[in-house]
N, C-alpha and C positions, 0 to 999 in steps of 0.2 A: 212612156212616159202616160200615165191616163193624167194626172192631178196639175196641174199649173202649179209654175211654179213663178215666184217673183228673182228676180235679180237687178243687182243696182252696176248701172254700169260706171264707173266715174272718170270722166278725165283731166289733167290738170292742164299746165299752164300750153300755149301754141297750139293745143291740140283744133281748136274752133280753125286754125290756116290748113290745116290739113288739105291737101290738095293744089295748095297753092305757096306755099311753103318747100323750101329743098324738096321738090319733086324727085331729083336725081338720092336723094336717101331715103325721104319716107315716101314718091310717086303720086301718083296724080287722082288718088279716094280718097274722097273727102268724109267728116268727120259723120255727118249724115247717111253716105252709096253706107257706111258702117254699122249702121244705126240701125237701115235699113233690111242688110243683110242679113242682122243677128235673130231680128222677126221674119223676116222668108226663110232662114235655116232654121228657128227654132220656133214653129209656133208655134206650140204651147208652153212657151216662155210669158209670161206677162212680162216685162225690162220698161226699169225708167233709169233712161237717161243725166248725167248729168253731166257739165264742163265748167272750166271756170279758170282762171290765169286770176285766182287769188286763194291762198292758203288759208285763213281761215272759211271760206265759205266752202271749200276740198272738204274740213274737217267735219264743218259743220251737218255737211249733209254724211258723210261716213257715219254720222256720229245717230243720225235719224236708220242707222242699220243692227242697231245696239236690240231695239227689244223684242227681235223675231221678227221683222215683217219683213226679211229680205232669205230666200236659201241659199242664199250668194252672191258676191262681190264678185264684178273685174272693172281693178283701178287701173290704169297709163298715168301713174303722179308726172310725169314727163320730168322736168329736172329737178321738182321736187323731189325722186326719188334719191338722190344723192345726197342732198343733205337736210330734211324737213325732217327733225327728230319729232316733231306736229304732228304729222299725218303721219307715222312711225304708231306714236302713244297712240292714236286715234282708230286703225288696223286693230293692234295688241288689246288694244278694248274691245273687240266682237268678237263675241260666241258663232257665228258665222264662217263659210270658209271664202279666205279673197284669194285670189288669185292676179299677181303684179304681173300686166304685160306696155310691153315697146314694140313698137311697130319696127324699127333698123336693130341690127344685129348690135348691144351697145359692146359688146366685147371686142368689135375690131372697126372701132374707134377712137376717139379721143383718150388719152389714161381717165382723167375725170369720169367719165360714162360709163366706166368697169366696176364700178361698187354702186350695190346700192342700200342705201340705210335699212330701207321700209321692205326689201328683201325677205327677209330673218325671221320680221313676220306671219309671212303671205304661207298658203298653203303650197304653191308653187310660182315661177316664174316663166313666164313665155317671151324668147325675144328673137326677134331677125325673120319673122314669116309674115310680114305687114300687116295686112286687113287681115290677113289670118288669125296671127295670131288672140285675139276678142274670139274668132271662131274656136278656138285649141282652148283659150280659158273658157270658154260657158258650155261648153261637151266635159269641158271634165267637170263640172258643177254640178251637172246634169245627172253624167253620170255616175256621180259621189252620193250622189242622193235620191238612185237607185233601190 
C-alpha cells in the first residue's frame, strides 16, 4: 500500500472506560491502547479517532465521512447497535465501506445484545476477538481498497 489511506474509527458509549469496565468481558486493553496498536500495525493509514457517549455526536462524526474524506469507517456503536435507527441511517448514507466491530462475542451474551440494527447497513461485522476486532476491520478496508 503505497498511498496513504484515511480511516475513521468511531467508538460509542462507555468505550472510553475500556480497561476499567468489566475487564472479564472487555479485557484490560484501553481505547488508547487500541488506537496506538492500529497506528503501529498500519503505519500508512491516517487514522482519525472519535469516541462519544452521545448519539448525536456520533452521527455528526459519521456525517464527516459523507464527502469522501475517508476510505473507510470502523465503528463500535456499543449499545447503540441494538436500537439506534438514527446511527443506522447515518451509516447507510455513507458511500465508503463501514465495518462494525464489537470486542466481545455478542452472540454469547444476553439476548438483547444479539441483534444489531446497524449491522445490516455495514459491509461486515467483526465480533468477539477483543481489540483484534479493530485490526481485522482495518485490514479488510485496506485490502478492499487495493
